[in-house]
C-alpha positions, 0 to 999 in steps of 0.5 A: 945211932942214938936211942929215941929215949933214955933206956930203962933197966929191968929183968927179963921174965920171959920172951914169947910169941917171937915178938913179945917179952915180959919184963920186970922194971927196977921199980917192980912194975911188970910190962910187956915189951916189943921184941924186934927179933924173930930169931932164936936169940940163943943165950939172950932170952934166959929169964933173969937176964938184966935188960934195957928197954926203951919207953915211948909215948906214941898213942899209935903204938900198942906196946909202950916199951921196946926191948933193946939191950941185954947186959951180961958181965959188964958187956952189952948185946943189942937184940933189935935186928933193925939196928944194924942197917941203921948204924951201918947206913950212918957209917957208910954215909959218913965214909967211916968204913974203909973201902966202902965209899960213894953215894949211898942208896938203901933198899934198892931192888935187885936179884929175884924179888929182893932188895939190897940193903945198900947200893954204893954208886952204881956198882957196889952191893952191900948186904948187912946181917945182924950178929949177936950169938956168942957160944965161945968166949969172944967168938961171934957166930952167925946165924943163930938159926936156919936162914934160907933168906940169908942163903938166898942173899949170898947167891944173889950177891954172887950173881952180881959179882958174875955180872961185873959188880962188887958185892960185900957181905957185912956182918954187924956184931951187936956185942961188945965182947967179941974179937973174932967171928965164924959161921955157925955151921952146926946151926945152919949147914946150908948157910955155911955152904952158901957162904963158901960158894959166894966167897969163891965166886968173889963176894967179899965178907967183913965183920964189924963190932959195935960200941954199945952204951945205954944211949947209943949204938955205932960201929966200932972196929973190924974183926977177923972172920974165921972161914972154916 
């Protein structure tokens, strides 16, 4: 996935009201950027962090900047929660994820008032979750806050398996510094329980890191999930 415009560096002043962030650009100008992330963003919203924003000249947009990346210790983390579906969609359509092939349809209704992120052919349901939490070096974790919606998706994937379909939970890790992943049981024990139940029901789970640069993000490689 290519960014629509070259990213501009700056420093985070503060994130507030969930979807807004004040940022000081390297020019010294202070701007308000859209933060496309409703989550807790633990470790990624501290004032002073080096960040990258994408400018736009769309007259229909109130905010002229969108916060895309955080840079720490030479590594990038993506904060835009809409990105994983885009990069996974590109990878699926290009046949780049082993074991996941076939015609790709996005946002297909299923379950109870839900839409699956991707349906491959007529029988493989793929849900995608954004991951950008890292509290221990090299260890990605999900979720970063309570997600009842995420637990609901796991239950619905399990129901698809029970009906004879295939279901896959794909965790897209928007970081370049992680080598393994686990569930953040302490942050959302309900999601952890739902995950284990879904796995016992036959739902598959895979995790992929992203390769992130200042002009693009795309899937990089699979990493193991520690199921404890």
